[in-house]
N, CA, C and O atoms as CSV, one atom per row, in Angstrom:
chain,resi,resn,atom,element,x,y,z
A,1,MET,N,N,-14.321,19.147,-14.171
A,1,MET,CA,C,-14.875,20.042,-13.527
A,1,MET,C,C,-13.938,19.746,-12.234
A,1,MET,O,O,-14.071,18.541,-12.018
A,2,PRO,N,N,-13.143,20.244,-11.377
A,2,PRO,CA,C,-11.543,20.215,-11.160
A,2,PRO,C,C,-12.287,18.945,-9.492
A,2,PRO,O,O,-13.372,18.898,-8.911
A,3,GLY,N,N,-11.216,18.314,-9.371
A,3,GLY,CA,C,-11.913,17.915,-7.622
A,3,GLY,C,C,-12.000,18.313,-6.530
A,3,GLY,O,O,-11.925,19.540,-6.581
A,4,PRO,N,N,-12.141,17.916,-5.365
A,4,PRO,CA,C,-11.765,18.284,-4.097
A,4,PRO,C,C,-10.684,18.901,-3.883
A,4,PRO,O,O,-9.851,18.987,-4.786
A,5,ASN,N,N,-10.507,19.365,-2.857
A,5,ASN,CA,C,-9.056,20.514,-3.018
A,5,ASN,C,C,-8.660,19.554,-1.615
A,5,ASN,O,O,-9.304,19.228,-0.618
A,6,PRO,N,N,-6.775,19.198,-2.254
A,6,PRO,CA,C,-6.762,17.693,-1.382
A,6,PRO,C,C,-6.179,18.863,0.187
A,6,PRO,O,O,-6.256,18.385,1.319
A,7,HIS,N,N,-5.814,19.868,0.044
A,7,HIS,CA,C,-5.793,20.291,1.921
A,7,HIS,C,C,-6.809,20.407,2.277
A,7,HIS,O,O,-6.907,20.058,3.453
A,8,GLU,N,N,-8.055,20.874,1.680
A,8,GLU,CA,C,-9.482,21.490,3.178
A,8,GLU,C,C,-9.979,20.405,3.430
A,8,GLU,O,O,-11.117,20.791,3.163
A,9,LEU,N,N,-10.142,19.280,3.738
A,9,LEU,CA,C,-10.064,18.641,4.030
A,9,LEU,C,C,-9.567,16.869,4.939
A,9,LEU,O,O,-9.385,15.966,4.122
A,10,TRP,N,N,-9.426,16.561,6.077
A,10,TRP,CA,C,-8.390,15.677,5.915
A,10,TRP,C,C,-9.322,14.222,7.288
A,10,TRP,O,O,-10.140,14.571,8.140
A,11,ILE,N,N,-8.967,13.095,7.131
A,11,ILE,CA,C,-9.327,12.670,8.367
A,11,ILE,C,C,-8.549,12.312,8.973
A,11,ILE,O,O,-7.648,11.592,8.542
A,12,GLU,N,N,-8.724,12.975,11.009
A,12,GLU,CA,C,-7.487,12.221,11.224
A,12,GLU,C,C,-8.272,11.210,12.586
A,12,GLU,O,O,-8.275,11.676,13.726
A,13,SER,N,N,-8.846,9.947,12.321
A,13,SER,CA,C,-9.636,8.931,12.430
A,13,SER,C,C,-9.914,8.594,11.781
A,13,SER,O,O,-10.875,9.060,11.170
A,14,HIS,N,N,-8.888,6.867,11.203
A,14,HIS,CA,C,-10.510,6.143,10.589
A,14,HIS,C,C,-10.565,4.650,11.248
A,14,HIS,O,O,-10.788,3.620,10.612
A,15,GLU,N,N,-10.243,4.766,13.065
A,15,GLU,CA,C,-10.785,4.397,14.252
A,15,GLU,C,C,-12.583,4.105,14.606
A,15,GLU,O,O,-13.012,3.266,13.814
A,16,PRO,N,N,-13.043,4.317,15.025
A,16,PRO,CA,C,-13.737,4.911,15.780
A,16,PRO,C,C,-13.515,5.347,17.241
A,16,PRO,O,O,-13.398,4.708,18.287
A,17,PRO,N,N,-13.494,6.820,16.908
A,17,PRO,CA,C,-14.851,7.674,16.911
A,17,PRO,C,C,-13.997,8.900,15.665
A,17,PRO,O,O,-13.197,9.831,15.572
A,18,TYR,N,N,-14.849,8.068,14.973
A,18,TYR,CA,C,-14.647,9.094,13.731
A,18,TYR,C,C,-14.180,10.436,13.959
A,18,TYR,O,O,-14.612,11.015,14.956
A,19,GLN,N,N,-12.865,11.394,12.729
A,19,GLN,CA,C,-12.747,12.487,13.613
A,19,GLN,C,C,-12.016,13.092,12.002
A,19,GLN,O,O,-10.948,12.770,11.482
A,20,VAL,N,N,-13.143,14.124,11.496
A,20,VAL,CA,C,-12.055,14.473,9.864
A,20,VAL,C,C,-12.537,16.025,10.001
A,20,VAL,O,O,-13.626,16.529,10.274
A,21,CYS,N,N,-11.582,16.426,9.772
A,21,CYS,CA,C,-11.126,17.839,10.190
A,21,CYS,C,C,-11.450,19.003,8.315
A,21,CYS,O,O,-11.282,18.699,7.134
A,22,LEU,N,N,-11.838,20.009,8.854
A,22,LEU,CA,C,-11.659,20.761,7.423
A,22,LEU,C,C,-11.171,22.363,7.225
A,22,LEU,O,O,-11.516,22.895,8.280
A,23,GLN,N,N,-10.590,23.296,6.452
A,23,GLN,CA,C,-9.999,23.989,6.790
A,23,GLN,C,C,-11.299,24.948,6.878
A,23,GLN,O,O,-12.302,24.301,6.577
A,24,ALA,N,N,-11.584,26.279,7.195
A,24,ALA,CA,C,-12.729,26.805,6.079
A,24,ALA,C,C,-12.333,28.416,6.258
A,24,ALA,O,O,-11.614,29.196,6.882
A,25,TYR,N,N,-13.309,28.315,5.276
A,25,TYR,CA,C,-12.446,29.801,4.551
A,25,TYR,C,C,-13.104,30.697,5.277
A,25,TYR,O,O,-14.324,30.641,5.429
A,26,PHE,N,N,-12.058,31.967,5.996
A,26,PHE,CA,C,-12.280,32.881,6.234
A,26,PHE,C,C,-12.596,34.096,6.347
A,26,PHE,O,O,-13.007,34.673,7.354
A,27,TRP,N,N,-12.318,34.706,4.812
A,27,TRP,CA,C,-12.650,35.628,4.411
A,27,TRP,C,C,-14.939,35.500,4.423
A,27,TRP,O,O,-15.982,35.888,4.951
A,28,THR,N,N,-14.374,34.732,3.481
A,28,THR,CA,C,-16.346,34.757,2.644
A,28,THR,C,C,-17.643,33.544,4.336
A,28,THR,O,O,-18.725,33.409,4.908
A,29,GLY,N,N,-16.876,33.303,4.255
A,29,GLY,CA,C,-17.819,32.779,5.325
A,29,GLY,C,C,-18.601,31.544,5.089
A,29,GLY,O,O,-19.384,31.001,5.869
A,30,ASN,N,N,-18.173,31.082,3.551
A,30,ASN,CA,C,-19.351,30.203,3.133
A,30,ASN,C,C,-17.960,28.327,3.236
A,30,ASN,O,O,-16.961,27.779,2.770
A,31,ASN,N,N,-18.500,28.287,3.716
A,31,ASN,CA,C,-18.385,26.780,3.880
A,31,ASN,C,C,-19.045,25.208,3.812
A,31,ASN,O,O,-18.756,24.023,3.976
A,32,GLY,N,N,-20.335,26.272,3.383
A,32,GLY,CA,C,-21.691,25.560,2.929
A,32,GLY,C,C,-21.287,23.632,2.638
A,32,GLY,O,O,-21.915,22.741,3.210
A,33,ASN,N,N,-19.974,23.345,1.508
A,33,ASN,CA,C,-20.131,22.298,0.639
A,33,ASN,C,C,-18.909,22.065,1.593
A,33,ASN,O,O,-19.232,20.926,1.928
A,34,ARG,N,N,-17.588,22.327,2.371
A,34,ARG,CA,C,-16.705,21.384,3.573
A,34,ARG,C,C,-17.722,20.615,3.574
A,34,ARG,O,O,-17.814,19.564,2.941
A,35,GLN,N,N,-18.705,21.191,4.428
A,35,GLN,CA,C,-19.209,21.025,5.884
A,35,GLN,C,C,-19.921,20.173,5.270
A,35,GLN,O,O,-19.854,19.329,6.164
A,36,ALA,N,N,-20.819,19.469,4.159
A,36,ALA,CA,C,-20.892,18.744,3.155
A,36,ALA,C,C,-20.547,17.390,2.790
A,36,ALA,O,O,-21.038,16.266,2.693
A,37,ARG,N,N,-19.232,18.169,2.597
A,37,ARG,CA,C,-18.482,16.997,2.190
A,37,ARG,C,C,-18.361,16.438,3.430
A,37,ARG,O,O,-19.447,15.861,3.361
A,38,ALA,N,N,-17.930,16.109,4.562
A,38,ALA,CA,C,-17.279,16.264,5.765
A,38,ALA,C,C,-17.702,15.349,6.371
A,38,ALA,O,O,-17.229,14.282,6.764
A,39,VAL,N,N,-19.462,16.253,6.482
A,39,VAL,CA,C,-20.497,14.749,6.717
A,39,VAL,C,C,-20.325,13.919,6.194
A,39,VAL,O,O,-20.181,12.904,6.876
A,40,ALA,N,N,-20.199,13.738,4.307
A,40,ALA,CA,C,-20.684,12.438,4.056
A,40,ALA,C,C,-19.093,11.559,3.551
A,40,ALA,O,O,-19.235,10.592,2.802
A,41,VAL,N,N,-17.814,11.903,3.943
A,41,VAL,CA,C,-17.142,11.561,4.760
A,41,VAL,C,C,-17.104,10.888,5.850
A,41,VAL,O,O,-16.375,9.910,6.021
A,42,LEU,N,N,-17.819,11.314,6.608
A,42,LEU,CA,C,-18.073,10.832,8.456
A,42,LEU,C,C,-19.532,9.445,8.563
A,42,LEU,O,O,-19.751,8.594,9.425
A,43,ARG,N,N,-20.215,9.761,7.346
A,43,ARG,CA,C,-21.484,8.965,6.995
A,43,ARG,C,C,-20.579,7.828,6.530
A,43,ARG,O,O,-20.341,6.945,7.355
A,44,ARG,N,N,-19.996,7.730,5.199
A,44,ARG,CA,C,-19.087,6.471,4.902
A,44,ARG,C,C,-17.786,5.699,5.746
A,44,ARG,O,O,-17.544,4.492,5.753
A,45,LEU,N,N,-17.184,6.579,6.312
A,45,LEU,CA,C,-16.430,5.922,7.554
A,45,LEU,C,C,-17.319,5.247,8.277
A,45,LEU,O,O,-17.091,4.124,8.728
A,46,ALA,N,N,-18.632,6.022,8.475
A,46,ALA,CA,C,-19.141,5.280,10.059
A,46,ALA,C,C,-19.716,3.784,9.380
A,46,ALA,O,O,-19.798,2.819,10.139
A,47,ARG,N,N,-19.997,3.675,8.337
A,47,ARG,CA,C,-21.048,2.621,7.380
A,47,ARG,C,C,-19.332,1.887,6.870
A,47,ARG,O,O,-19.076,0.900,6.180
A,48,ARG,N,N,-18.911,2.348,7.195
A,48,ARG,CA,C,-16.760,1.293,6.690
A,48,ARG,C,C,-17.323,1.220,5.260
A,48,ARG,O,O,-17.505,0.242,4.536
A,49,ASP,N,N,-17.514,2.345,5.087
A,49,ASP,CA,C,-16.990,1.614,2.829
A,49,ASP,C,C,-16.054,2.915,2.808
A,49,ASP,O,O,-15.894,3.355,1.669
A,50,TRP,N,N,-15.545,3.468,3.600
A,50,TRP,CA,C,-14.613,3.899,2.828
A,50,TRP,C,C,-13.215,3.843,1.940
A,50,TRP,O,O,-12.288,4.558,1.558
A,51,PHE,N,N,-13.684,2.582,1.887
A,51,PHE,CA,C,-12.186,1.845,0.677
A,51,PHE,C,C,-12.209,1.848,-0.996
A,51,PHE,O,O,-12.855,2.408,-1.882
A,52,CYS,N,N,-11.478,1.202,-0.927
A,52,CYS,CA,C,-11.669,0.457,-2.983
A,52,CYS,C,C,-12.535,-0.169,-3.467
A,52,CYS,O,O,-12.586,-1.233,-2.850
A,53,ARG,N,N,-13.384,-0.136,-4.350
A,53,ARG,CA,C,-14.494,-1.455,-4.373
A,53,ARG,C,C,-13.246,-2.506,-5.641
A,53,ARG,O,O,-13.706,-3.332,-6.428
A,54,TRP,N,N,-12.129,-2.276,-5.566
A,54,TRP,CA,C,-10.945,-3.339,-6.094
A,54,TRP,C,C,-10.148,-3.299,-5.594
A,54,TRP,O,O,-9.475,-4.036,-6.316
A,55,CYS,N,N,-9.637,-3.079,-4.985
A,55,CYS,CA,C,-7.443,-2.956,-4.143
A,55,CYS,C,C,-8.404,-3.981,-2.547
A,55,CYS,O,O,-8.167,-5.107,-2.108
A,56,GLY,N,N,-9.803,-2.599,-1.958
A,56,GLY,CA,C,-9.495,-2.804,-0.643
A,56,GLY,C,C,-9.099,-2.036,0.310
A,56,GLY,O,O,-9.400,-2.148,1.498
A,57,GLN,N,N,-8.226,-1.014,-0.313
A,57,GLN,CA,C,-7.621,-0.251,0.692
A,57,GLN,C,C,-8.259,1.307,0.507
A,57,GLN,O,O,-8.616,1.996,-0.448
A,58,ASP,N,N,-8.205,1.433,1.706
A,58,ASP,CA,C,-8.785,3.120,2.763
A,58,ASP,C,C,-8.730,3.877,1.335
A,58,ASP,O,O,-7.934,3.426,0.511
A,59,LEU,N,N,-9.857,5.479,0.831
A,59,LEU,CA,C,-9.288,6.045,-0.225
A,59,LEU,C,C,-8.496,6.638,0.459
A,59,LEU,O,O,-8.200,6.527,1.649
A,60,PRO,N,N,-7.851,7.838,-1.004
A,60,PRO,CA,C,-7.531,8.639,0.328
A,60,PRO,C,C,-8.280,9.595,0.516
A,60,PRO,O,O,-9.392,9.461,0.006
A,61,ASP,N,N,-7.978,11.127,1.416
A,61,ASP,CA,C,-8.516,11.601,2.258
A,61,ASP,C,C,-8.861,12.368,1.033
A,61,ASP,O,O,-10.069,12.606,1.052
A,62,TRP,N,N,-8.264,12.865,-0.056
A,62,TRP,CA,C,-8.539,13.741,-0.731
A,62,TRP,C,C,-9.500,13.545,-1.989
A,62,TRP,O,O,-9.930,14.507,-2.625
A,63,ARG,N,N,-9.854,11.977,-2.347
A,63,ARG,CA,C,-10.869,12.003,-3.437
A,63,ARG,C,C,-11.522,12.195,-2.763
A,63,ARG,O,O,-11.476,12.183,-1.533
A,64,ARG,N,N,-13.290,12.710,-4.412
A,64,ARG,CA,C,-14.463,12.990,-3.408
A,64,ARG,C,C,-15.070,12.149,-3.010
A,64,ARG,O,O,-14.923,10.964,-3.310
A,65,ALA,N,N,-16.467,12.945,-1.697
A,65,ALA,CA,C,-16.804,12.166,-0.584
A,65,ALA,C,C,-17.621,10.668,-1.659
A,65,ALA,O,O,-17.454,9.622,-1.031
A,66,ASP,N,N,-18.255,10.462,-2.781
A,66,ASP,CA,C,-18.909,9.133,-3.365
A,66,ASP,C,C,-17.699,8.684,-4.697
A,66,ASP,O,O,-17.978,8.033,-5.703
A,67,ALA,N,N,-16.368,9.235,-4.342
A,67,ALA,CA,C,-15.367,7.652,-4.689
A,67,ALA,C,C,-15.570,6.457,-4.118
A,67,ALA,O,O,-15.808,6.073,-2.973
A,68,ARG,N,N,-15.347,5.685,-5.718
A,68,ARG,CA,C,-16.167,4.083,-5.231
A,68,ARG,C,C,-13.671,3.595,-5.324
A,68,ARG,O,O,-12.954,2.874,-4.630
A,69,TYR,N,N,-13.482,4.213,-6.143
A,69,TYR,CA,C,-11.860,3.709,-6.136
A,69,TYR,C,C,-11.143,4.705,-5.752
A,69,TYR,O,O,-11.561,5.859,-5.650
A,70,CYS,N,N,-9.563,4.178,-5.418
A,70,CYS,CA,C,-8.523,4.516,-5.449
A,70,CYS,C,C,-7.784,5.211,-5.880
A,70,CYS,O,O,-7.059,6.096,-5.426
A,71,CYS,N,N,-8.097,4.501,-7.480
A,71,CYS,CA,C,-7.199,5.800,-7.984
A,71,CYS,C,C,-7.989,4.827,-9.751
A,71,CYS,O,O,-8.777,3.885,-9.848
A,72,GLU,N,N,-7.156,5.800,-10.982
A,72,GLU,CA,C,-7.543,5.237,-12.166
A,72,GLU,C,C,-8.067,4.296,-12.133
A,72,GLU,O,O,-9.182,3.802,-12.304
A,73,GLY,N,N,-6.337,3.885,-11.679
A,73,GLY,CA,C,-6.444,2.029,-12.327
A,73,GLY,C,C,-7.083,1.531,-12.030
A,73,GLY,O,O,-7.739,0.698,-12.657
A,74,CYS,N,N,-7.161,1.836,-10.939
A,74,CYS,CA,C,-8.405,0.451,-10.418
A,74,CYS,C,C,-9.475,0.825,-10.986
A,74,CYS,O,O,-9.342,0.252,-12.067
A,75,ARG,N,N,-10.620,1.471,-11.057
A,75,ARG,CA,C,-11.961,2.003,-11.714
A,75,ARG,C,C,-11.777,0.860,-13.468
A,75,ARG,O,O,-12.608,0.083,-13.937
A,76,LYS,N,N,-10.561,1.179,-13.937
A,76,LYS,CA,C,-10.254,0.704,-15.455
A,76,LYS,C,C,-9.872,-0.684,-15.090
A,76,LYS,O,O,-9.387,-1.017,-16.172
A,77,ARG,N,N,-9.746,-1.755,-14.311
A,77,ARG,CA,C,-9.160,-2.747,-14.102
A,77,ARG,C,C,-10.832,-3.004,-13.135
A,77,ARG,O,O,-10.940,-3.973,-12.383
A,78,ALA,N,N,-11.932,-2.049,-13.313
A,78,ALA,CA,C,-13.169,-2.702,-12.185
A,78,ALA,C,C,-14.179,-3.166,-13.424
A,78,ALA,O,O,-14.900,-4.149,-13.598
A,79,ALA,N,N,-13.910,-2.110,-14.108
A,79,ALA,CA,C,-15.064,-1.485,-15.437
A,79,ALA,C,C,-14.655,-2.924,-16.462
A,79,ALA,O,O,-15.460,-3.721,-16.944
A,80,ARG,N,N,-13.107,-2.932,-16.596
A,80,ARG,CA,C,-12.970,-4.068,-17.932
A,80,ARG,C,C,-13.204,-6.088,-17.076
A,80,ARG,O,O,-13.264,-7.208,-17.583
A,81,ASP,N,N,-13.248,-5.681,-15.959
A,81,ASP,CA,C,-13.703,-7.025,-15.222
A,81,ASP,C,C,-15.543,-6.853,-15.562
A,81,ASP,O,O,-16.363,-7.212,-16.407
A,82,ARG,N,N,-15.510,-6.412,-14.849
A,82,ARG,CA,C,-17.621,-6.283,-15.284
A,82,ARG,C,C,-17.752,-6.421,-17.029
A,82,ARG,O,O,-18.582,-7.155,-17.566
A,83,ARG,N,N,-17.020,-5.786,-17.586
A,83,ARG,CA,C,-17.381,-6.492,-19.602
A,83,ARG,C,C,-16.905,-7.488,-19.947
A,83,ARG,O,O,-17.115,-7.878,-21.095
A,84,ILE,N,N,-16.113,-8.220,-19.070
A,84,ILE,CA,C,-15.560,-9.556,-19.889
A,84,ILE,C,C,-16.983,-10.066,-18.162
A,84,ILE,O,O,-16.880,-11.286,-18.283
A,85,GLY,N,N,-17.195,-10.028,-17.906
A,85,GLY,CA,C,-17.844,-11.120,-16.473
A,85,GLY,C,C,-19.305,-10.818,-17.634
A,85,GLY,O,O,-19.970,-11.840,-17.462
A,86,ARG,N,N,-20.093,-9.915,-18.705
A,86,ARG,CA,C,-20.939,-9.461,-19.347
A,86,ARG,C,C,-20.371,-10.368,-21.046
A,86,ARG,O,O,-21.339,-10.566,-21.781
A,87,GLU,N,N,-19.600,-10.649,-21.377
A,87,GLU,CA,C,-19.543,-11.046,-22.700
A,87,GLU,C,C,-19.623,-12.490,-22.294
A,87,GLU,O,O,-20.094,-13.385,-22.995
A,88,GLY,N,N,-19.255,-12.588,-21.423
A,88,GLY,CA,C,-18.948,-14.326,-21.035
A,88,GLY,C,C,-18.231,-14.458,-20.748
A,88,GLY,O,O,-18.328,-15.537,-21.334
A,89,GLY,N,N,-16.735,-14.518,-20.043
A,89,GLY,CA,C,-15.697,-14.787,-19.614
A,89,GLY,C,C,-14.708,-14.366,-20.421
A,89,GLY,O,O,-13.697,-14.108,-19.768
A,90,GLY,N,N,-14.581,-14.180,-21.659
A,90,GLY,CA,C,-13.443,-13.289,-21.994
A,90,GLY,C,C,-13.630,-14.259,-23.173
A,90,GLY,O,O,-14.628,-14.936,-23.420
A,91,ARG,N,N,-11.845,-14.151,-24.217
A,91,ARG,CA,C,-11.775,-14.708,-25.572
A,91,ARG,C,C,-11.441,-15.869,-25.289
A,91,ARG,O,O,-11.269,-16.697,-26.184
């Protein structure tokens, strides 16, 4: 399944009051998914939860609304760290 279109939703302001803009479908009027994603991103911004769990940087605008990591490398480093922690400290 492809990720969200990077040009359909963008964050105008990372500081309160938060502002997330979206590009509407002009001919079909079917904006439900984009609006739901914008609302989910706004909720995470309001909770101050729109950052990478590994490196702490802000997530890019084009990431999914439920993303936890800014890139694949951070996701893999976090998984590696969890795996080493479960195994008892490494080799």
